[in-house]
C-alpha positions in Angstrom: 0.0 0.0 0.0 1.5 3.3 -1.0 1.0 6.1 1.5 1.6 9.7 0.8 3.5 12.4 2.6 6.1 11.7 5.2 4.5 8.3 5.8 5.6 7.1 2.4 9.3 7.1 3.5 8.6 5.2 6.8 5.6 2.9 6.6 6.3 1.2 9.9 3.7 3.3 11.7 4.2 1.7 15.1 7.9 2.4 15.1 7.4 6.0 13.9 4.8 6.5 16.7 7.3 5.1 19.3 10.3 7.0 18.0 8.7 10.4 17.4 7.1 12.9 19.7 5.7 14.6 16.6 4.0 11.6 15.1 1.0 13.7 14.0 -2.8 13.2 13.9 -2.8 11.9 10.3 -0.4 9.1 11.0 -2.2 8.4 14.3 -5.4 7.8 12.4 -3.7 5.5 9.9 -2.1 3.6 12.8 -5.4 3.3 14.5 -6.9 1.8 11.4 -4.0 -0.7 11.2 -4.6 -1.7 14.8 -8.3 -2.1 14.3 -7.6 -4.3 11.3 -5.3 -6.5 13.4 -7.8 -6.7 16.2 -11.0 -7.2 14.2 -9.5 -9.0 11.2 -11.5 -6.8 8.8 -12.1 -7.7 5.2 -10.9 -5.6 2.3 -8.3 -3.8 4.5 -6.0 -2.6 1.7 -9.0 -0.9 0.0 -10.2 0.6 3.3 -6.7 1.9 4.1 -6.5 3.4 0.6 -9.8 5.1 1.2 -8.7 6.4 4.6 -5.4 7.6 3.2 -7.3 9.6 0.5 -9.7 11.0 3.1 -6.8 12.1 5.3 -4.9 13.7 2.4 -7.8 15.9 1.5 -8.9 16.7 5.1 -6.1 19.0 6.3 -8.6 21.5 7.6 -10.8 18.9 9.2 -8.1 17.1 11.2 -7.8 19.0 14.4 -7.5 18.1 18.1 -11.1 19.2 18.8 -12.4 16.8 16.2 -10.4 13.7 17.0 -13.2 11.8 18.7 -15.4 12.1 15.6 -12.5 11.3 13.3 -11.6 8.2 15.3 -15.3 7.1 15.2 -15.2 7.6 11.4 -12.0 5.5 11.1 -13.8 2.8 13.1 -16.9 3.1 10.9 -14.8 2.7 7.7 -12.4 0.1 8.9 -14.6 -2.2 10.9 -18.0 -1.7 9.2 -16.8 -0.7 5.7 -19.3 2.2 6.0 -18.0 5.0 3.8 -21.4 6.6 3.5 -21.6 7.1 7.3 -18.3 9.0 7.4 -18.9 12.7 8.2 -15.8 14.2 9.9 -13.4 14.0 7.0 -13.7 16.2 3.9 -17.1 15.5 2.5 -16.1 16.3 -1.1 -13.4 13.6 -1.0 -15.9 11.2 0.7 -18.4 11.8 -2.1 -15.7 11.3 -4.7 -14.9 7.9 -3.1 -18.5 6.9 -2.9 -18.9 7.8 -6.6 -15.8 5.8 -7.5 -17.1 2.8 -5.5 -20.5 2.9 -7.2 -19.1 3.3 -10.7 -16.6 0.5 -10.3 -19.2 -1.8 -8.8 -21.5 -1.1 -11.8 -18.6 -1.4 -14.3 -15.9 -3.7 -12.8 -14.1 -3.8 -16.2 -12.9 -0.2 -15.5 -11.2 -1.1 -12.2 -7.7 -1.7 -13.8 -7.7 1.7 -15.6 -9.1 3.4 -12.5 -6.3 2.0 -10.3 -3.7 3.1 -12.9 -5.2 6.6 -13.4 -5.4 7.5 -9.7 -1.8 6.2 -9.1 0.3 9.2 -9.9 1.3 11.0 -6.6 0.0 14.4 -7.7 -3.5 13.0 -8.0 -3.4 11.5 -4.5 -6.1 9.0 -5.3 -8.5 11.5 -6.8 -9.9 10.8 -10.2 -12.9 13.2 -9.9 -11.4 15.0 -12.9 -12.2 12.0 -15.0 -15.7 11.4 -16.2 -16.6 7.9 -14.8 -18.9 7.3 -17.7 -18.0 3.8 -18.9 -18.1 4.8 -22.6 -15.3 7.4 -22.2 -13.4 6.5 -19.0 -11.1 3.9 -20.4 -10.1 6.2 -23.3 -9.6 9.2 -21.1 -7.6 7.5 -18.4 -5.3 5.9 -21.0 -4.8 9.3 -22.6 -4.0 10.8 -19.2 -1.5 8.0 -18.5 0.1 8.6 -21.9 0.4 12.3 -21.3 2.1 11.6 -17.9 4.5 9.3 -19.6 5.3 12.0 -22.2 5.9 14.6 -19.4 8.2 12.2 -17.5 10.1 11.4 -20.7 10.6 15.1 -21.5 11.7 15.9 -17.9 14.2 13.0 -18.0 15.6 14.3 -21.3 16.0 17.8 -20.0 17.6 16.6 -16.8 20.0 14.3 -18.7 21.0 17.1 -21.0 21.7 19.4 -18.1 23.3 16.8 -15.9 20.6 17.0 -13.3 19.3 14.1 -11.1 15.6 13.6 -10.9 14.1 12.2 -7.7 
């Protein structure tokens, strides 16, 4: 499971929690979900963790100390009950995007592979709301997007190589 932000460089959440006094609320919520999964043996955990990661990434204004009780309840709701619709403390726009993706992919499972690939680039952070999830156009548009991304990466690599730069 790819996690964004500082978590991407150290995915051992428990060690990071023990080693750092500045662990952060976002990482705490992810760690709580992992612990719930270990305790409750929840089904579909990689998908639930991806959903939670997306909600956290787009909820910087919503994640505050005075809201932690509600956020923890929502993490439980999502992780244990797989109840995305009941989540209300995270960014509602991102939640609605996730609900829309879930419904579209349930109705059109043949689009799942392209959806997973399209939401993969780090700058999208799991959001594919920019794509019309219409089954007649999604596959074509997501593949065009991925082709564009490849062209941009190739051009950046060529410029870097010409100038002796190192891309990270």
